[in-house]
C-alpha positions as CSV (number, residue, x, y, z in Angstrom):
1,M,62.7,56.1,99.4
2,K,62.5,52.6,97.8
3,S,58.5,52.5,98.4
4,S,58.2,56.1,96.9
5,V,60.0,54.7,93.7
6,K,57.9,51.6,93.5
7,Q,54.7,53.8,93.8
8,L,55.8,56.2,91.2
9,T,56.9,53.3,88.8
10,L,53.4,51.7,89.4
11,A,51.7,55.1,88.6
12,A,53.8,55.3,85.4
13,I,52.8,51.6,84.3
14,M,49.1,52.5,84.9
15,S,49.2,55.7,83.0
16,L,50.9,54.0,80.3
17,A,48.3,51.3,80.2
18,A,45.2,53.6,80.5
19,A,46.7,55.7,77.6
20,S,47.4,52.5,75.6
21,A,44.0,51.2,76.0
22,M,42.5,54.5,74.6
23,A,44.9,55.2,71.9
24,D,44.5,54.3,68.4
25,M,47.3,52.0,67.7
26,S,47.1,52.3,63.9
27,A,48.4,55.8,64.1
28,P,52.1,56.7,64.1
29,T,53.9,57.0,67.2
30,D,55.4,60.3,68.4
31,T,58.3,61.1,70.9
32,Y,59.1,64.5,72.3
33,V,61.2,66.4,74.3
34,G,60.6,70.1,75.9
35,G,60.9,72.6,78.6
36,D,58.6,75.2,80.4
37,L,59.1,78.2,82.5
38,G,56.5,79.9,84.7
39,R,55.1,81.1,88.0
40,A,54.7,78.9,91.0
41,N,52.8,79.6,94.3
42,A,53.1,77.1,97.2
43,I,50.1,76.6,99.4
44,G,51.2,76.1,103.0
45,I,54.7,76.8,102.5
46,G,54.5,80.2,101.4
47,N,57.2,80.6,98.6
48,S,56.2,81.9,95.3
49,G,58.3,82.9,92.1
50,T,59.7,81.5,89.0
51,A,59.4,77.8,88.3
52,Y,61.4,75.7,85.5
53,G,60.8,72.3,84.2
54,A,61.8,69.7,81.6
55,F,59.9,66.9,80.1
56,I,59.9,63.8,77.7
57,G,56.6,62.3,76.4
58,H,55.2,59.8,74.0
59,E,51.9,60.2,72.0
60,W,50.0,57.3,70.3
61,N,48.3,59.7,68.2
62,K,47.9,63.5,68.6
63,E,45.2,63.1,71.5
64,F,46.5,60.4,74.0
65,G,49.9,60.1,75.5
66,V,52.1,59.8,78.7
67,E,54.8,62.2,79.9
68,L,57.6,62.1,82.4
69,G,58.5,65.7,83.9
70,Y,60.8,67.3,86.2
71,N,59.8,70.6,88.0
72,H,62.0,72.9,90.1
73,F,60.3,75.3,92.4
74,P,61.0,78.4,93.8
75,S,63.2,78.5,96.7
76,A,62.3,80.6,99.9
77,N,63.0,80.7,103.5
78,G,65.7,77.9,103.2
79,V,63.1,75.4,101.6
80,S,64.2,73.9,98.2
81,I,61.4,71.9,96.4
82,Y,61.6,69.6,93.1
83,S,59.1,67.5,91.8
84,I,59.2,64.3,89.1
85,S,55.8,63.6,87.7
86,V,54.5,61.0,85.3
87,T,51.3,62.0,83.8
88,G,48.8,60.8,81.0
89,F,47.1,63.3,78.9
90,D,44.2,63.8,76.7
91,T,43.7,66.7,74.0
92,L,40.5,67.8,72.6
93,Y,41.1,69.9,69.6
94,F,39.0,72.6,68.1
95,D,39.9,72.0,64.6
96,N,40.1,69.0,62.1
97,A,43.7,69.9,61.5
98,K,44.4,69.1,65.0
99,T,46.2,72.4,65.5
100,I,44.9,73.9,68.6
101,G,43.3,72.1,71.6
102,A,42.5,71.8,75.2
103,V,44.6,69.5,77.3
104,G,43.7,67.5,80.6
105,V,46.6,65.8,82.5
106,L,46.3,63.3,85.5
107,G,49.0,61.2,87.1
108,G,51.4,61.2,90.1
109,N,54.5,63.0,91.4
110,Y,57.3,62.4,93.8
111,S,58.2,65.5,95.7
112,N,61.1,66.4,97.8
113,A,61.3,69.4,100.0
114,S,64.3,70.1,102.0
115,G,65.0,72.6,104.8
116,Y,61.2,72.7,105.8
117,A,60.9,72.8,109.7
118,G,65.0,71.7,109.7
119,S,64.2,68.5,107.7
120,S,63.8,67.0,104.3
121,V,60.4,65.7,103.4
122,S,59.4,63.5,100.3
123,G,56.8,61.2,99.0
124,V,54.3,60.4,96.0
125,A,51.3,62.5,95.5
126,L,48.7,63.5,92.9
127,S,49.4,65.8,89.8
128,F,46.6,67.0,87.7
129,G,46.0,70.1,85.5
130,A,44.6,71.5,82.2
131,G,45.9,73.9,79.5
132,L,45.9,74.8,75.8
133,R,48.1,73.3,73.1
134,Y,49.1,74.8,69.8
135,N,51.0,72.7,67.1
136,V,52.9,75.3,65.3
137,T,54.3,72.7,62.8
138,N,54.4,68.8,62.9
139,N,57.4,69.1,65.0
140,I,56.9,72.1,67.4
141,E,54.3,72.6,69.8
142,T,53.6,75.2,72.3
143,R,51.6,75.1,75.5
144,L,50.2,77.1,78.2
145,M,49.4,75.0,81.3
146,Y,48.0,75.0,84.8
147,V,49.3,72.1,86.8
148,R,48.8,71.4,90.6
149,N,51.5,69.0,91.9
150,D,50.4,68.0,95.6
151,L,53.5,67.6,97.7
152,A,54.3,64.8,100.1
153,N,51.6,63.9,102.4
154,N,52.6,63.9,106.0
155,T,52.8,65.7,109.3
156,Y,54.3,69.0,107.7
157,Y,52.6,68.7,104.1
158,S,49.0,67.6,104.9
159,Q,47.5,70.8,103.1
160,N,50.4,71.6,100.7
161,A,50.8,72.1,97.1
162,E,52.5,73.8,94.3
163,N,50.3,75.4,91.7
164,L,52.1,76.2,88.4
165,I,51.2,78.1,85.7
166,T,53.8,77.5,82.8
167,L,54.7,78.3,79.1
168,G,56.3,75.6,77.2
169,V,57.7,74.5,73.9
170,A,58.3,70.8,72.8
171,Y,60.0,69.2,69.6
172,H,58.4,66.1,68.3
173,F,60.6,63.7,66.6
């Protein structure tokens, strides 16, 4: 567990450093919180259904930032799965007003699956995805995202992942 936390912390620091290097530091900073709801499909475990999550993030400008998120996946066959992720993101806007754009995310996640094969399995793995972002106002953002969270890579989870399609909303401070 301590090793997984150290790896996740290292991933967060690396995402933050990469986003900082690419960002325009003269732009105002922006912190936000939000939540999402959607559909998850687990490869390998066989459960699918409604997933939900919450996130907090920080942008250096409207294009680059870093986000910490929590996702709870549908439980099935006695398996309960959650994931905590740290991702960096980049937005390519379609308009000069920076209202609507395509988003790419990349980072890592710590996942825990309990009840699979009578045990609990956890570990650090890759998270990546893409989607659309729409800034309704300066403070309110909506998003439609596809995210893949690879699950802990070990004997039981060598080919397993959660595929998420979510609709979310965020409030920017």
